[in-house]
N, C-alpha and C positions, 0 to 999 in steps of 0.2 A: 561770750563765745557763741552763744546761740544766735544773737543778732547778726554777727558777721557771717555765720553759716547761712542764714536766711538771705542776707544780701548777696552772698556768693551764688546761691541757688537762683535767685531772681535775675541776677546779671547773666548767668549762664543761659537761662531760659530766653531772655531777650536777645542774646547773641544768636542762638539757634533759630529763633523765629525770624530775625533780621536776615540771616543767611538764606533761609528757605524762601523768604519773600523776594530776594534779589535774583533768584534763579529764574531763567527763562522758562515759560510754561512749556510743557511737553505737548507737542502736536501729534498728529496721527502717526502711527507706527506700522511697519510692515506686518508685525505679529498680529495686530488688531485686524487688519484686512484679511490675513490668512486664516485666522481663527473664525471670522464670520463667513468667509467663503466656505470653510468646512461645514459650518452649520447650514448654509444654503444648500450645499451639495447633498447633505444628509436628507434633505426634503425630497430629493429625487423627482422634482417637478420638471417635466418635459413640455407640458402644455399648460400655459397660464396666460393671464392678461394682467396688465398693470398700467397705471397712469404715470406719465412722464412729463416733466416740465423743466425748461431751462430758463434762467434769468441771466441777463447780461450776454456775453459772448458775441454781441453784435451780429445777430442773424435774424432773419425774418420770422422764425418760429419762436423766438424768445417771448416768454410771457404767456404762451398758449399751452393749455393742458392737452396732452395727446394721450390717446388710449391705444396701447399696442396689444396685439394678440400674437403670442409666441407659440410655435409648434415645432418640436424637435430642434430646439436651439436656433431657430430662425424667426425673425419678426415677419409674420405673414400678412398682417394688416396694420395700418396706422390711420387712426381717425381723430379728428378734433373732438374732444370730449364734450364741448358745449353744443355742437351742432350735429355730430355724427357724420359729417362730411369727410371724405377721404383726404388725407394729407398728400399734397402733390409729390411726385417722385416715387421711387421704389421703396417699399417698406423695409426691404432687407438692409437698407442703409442705416436703419435705426438700431439702437443697442438693446440686446438682451440683458438680463440681469448678469450673466457671466461677463458680458462685455463691459458692464459698469464696474465690475471688480477689476478688470484689466485696465480700464481707464483710471481707476483710483491708484493702482500700482504704478502706472506710468507717471501720473501727476506727483506721486510721492517721490519717485526717483528723480524727477526734474525739480523737486522742491517747490512745486506750485500748489500742492494739496494742503490747504490751510486748516480744514476741518472735515470730519466725516462722522455721520451718525448712522446706526444700523437698526433695522427692525429687531425688536427684542425676541421675537419668536421664530421668524423665518431666516433672520440673519442677513438679508439683502441690504444694500446701501439705501437709506431713506433720503439722505442729503449729502452732497459733496460740495464744498466751497473750494474753488480753484482760483488762485491769484493770477494776475496778468496785467497787461496795460489796461487803463480804465475802460476802453471799449471792448476788451477781450476777457476781462475777469467776469466771474459769475458763479452761479450755483446750478446744480443738477438735483432734481427731486424725483423720487420714485415712491409711489404709494398705491394703495388699494389693490395689492396683488392678490389674485384669486386663481386657484386651480380651475382649469376648464377641461371638459371631457374630450 
């Protein structure tokens, strides 16, 4: 009796593990983005700088680390981190942290957001992986966020 009970328990365990292994992995969820946006907003940072990098997306800034200075929810300056030279064009065209959250939500809605990671303390997106055609897929990175006076 005991042997059949043990066999039944082992069989049940194997079936449960097999079913769990066959399920598709859960990707990014709107709740995750909303939760981290609330963490970010609780910081109440209006003036900050951060480093930004894109890989892929087939544009001429891909692979360059840029340093943005944000004041009052607007990017006021954009520099190449390696040289300190100004990035061509208007800095206001670049994303604030709030804009990165909006980008994540749009990519999630269009089912192109394949992964997202958040800063554990400030809540902002550290990395977003976005699917697309081979020349338009890529990742967005944000790092080294600092409050500025």
